[in-house]
N, C-alpha and C positions, 0 to 999 in steps of 0.2 A: 806771582805769587799765590793771591788767593785762590785761581783759577786749579790751580796743581795738589791744594790740601783740599778742594771739590774733590779731587778725583780719588786723592788716598782716600777720605770718608768715605765717596762711595763704593770702591774696592773692597772696604773693613765691611762694608753693609751687605754687600752683592747686589748691589744696584747696575741693571746693565745701563741706566742714564744716569749722567749726573742734573742734580738740583740745588736747590736753596733750602732746605727745609727751615724751619725756624730753630729747633735746639736739635746739640747733640749735648748726650751726657756720658761720660766715659767711651765716649767714639760711636753710642747706640743715638742712631735719632728717635728722636721723643716727638712724635705724632699729636698728640693732644695735650699740649704745658700745663693749658691752664688747668685742664682736671690731674695731670699726673704729676705734675713741672716738682714739688715740693714732695712729695712722696719719693719719687727718684733720687733727687739729690741727698733725701735722709738715707737712702737704702746706701748709695755710694760711699756716703759721709763714713757709714760705720765700718768699713773696710780700712786697716791700718795702710798707712802711704807704703810703699814700697821701693821709693826713694827720697832722697834727701837734696834741697838745694838749699842754696847759701844766696843772695842777693847784694849786689851794693852797689846803687847808680850817682853818677856826680854829673852836673851838666857845669859846661865851661863853653859861654859863649850861645852859641846855637847846637851843639853839640853833647848828647848823653853819655856818659861813658859809662859800660855796663860790666861788670864782671860779675862771673858765675860762676859756681860751682856744684858740680851733682855727682849725687852717688847715689848707683841703685845697686840695691841688693841681693835679686836672686841670676842666677847664672842664667835661668831662660829670658827674661826681663831683659839683661845686659846683654844679650846675642838680637832682640828685637826692637831694643827701644832707641828710641830719639826724643831732642830737645828741639824746643822752640820757643820763643820770646816774642813777646808782642807790647807791645804801647798801645792803650787803650786810652779812650777819652769820652768821659761824662757830659751831659748838658749842652750836645751838640744839636742846634737848632739849622731845621733844615723847611723851607715853604716850597710846597710841592704843588708845582704849576700843572700838570696835566695828570689824566687817566681818573681813576675812581677817586683818587682821595685829592684834587683837585682845589686849591685853593686852603687845602689843613695845612698848619705849622706841626711837622714832627717833633720831637725834644727826644732824642737818641743817648742810652745809656751804653757802657762797654762796647762803644763804638771803637775798633781795632783801628788804627793808623798806620801802623808799623806790624809787618808781621815779619820775622826772621825764622831761619830754618830751612831743612831740620839741620842737626848739629849731631856727628854721632856721638854716641858711648863707647868707650874704650873699653877692650875683652875684661878690664879689670872694674868697671864698672864707676868709672870715675869720669867727667869730664870736665875740663876748665874752660869758661869763654872770656875773652876779652874782644868786647863789641864796640865799633861806637855806631851812632844811632842820632842822624841831624833832624832835630825840630825846625818842624817849620813855623815861622813868626804867625799863623793865623791859630796854631794850637795854643789852648792854656793848662798850662803848667798844674796849677791849681784844681785841674780837672781830670787829670792825668794818671796812670798807673802800668808801670815797669810789670806783667808779668812771665810766669815762666811757667813747662809744662813739660811732664816729662809722659811719653807715650809710648807703648806698647804697642809697634807697628803689626806686628802677628794678631792679634788681638781685639784691639784698639783700648784697652784700658787706660786709663790715665794713670800713675802710679803717683804721682805728686803733681802739684798744682800752686802756683804759689804768687800774692798782688803785694805790689810794691809802692803804695802814694806814694806819686812826686812831690805833691805840696810841702811846705815846710821843706 
């Protein structure tokens, strides 16, 4: 699942090889995120969203039931857009056993636990999804969010993104 996403992003950026950059912002690689990350986020945040997303999630046992409604506004975007869902978790600790970072403990933020999609956008610009996502017993729901992304796969632009914290 993650390999296919990397291949999509590599194609969008006209890369000859697939690798794991640290950051993509609206479909483009940001090589020096420490120097330019906030500036790039501010830049893309100035654009008006070109899609609307509504998310509803309910936990029943070890399954998260997700209802998603998406509306894409522009005809060109409708033809090329796809919807993705992700479950992310913060505060995931991992002890590194080998390599240059052996002995270090990393505290991961926005770690993607589940990646779903792509889901197509219908010709009228709408998508309604009802999805069931199994929740692993080791995941901490209090640190998790459900994320929805609408992306134009012709140019890579993220038309809208929405995160719904699962705590409470």
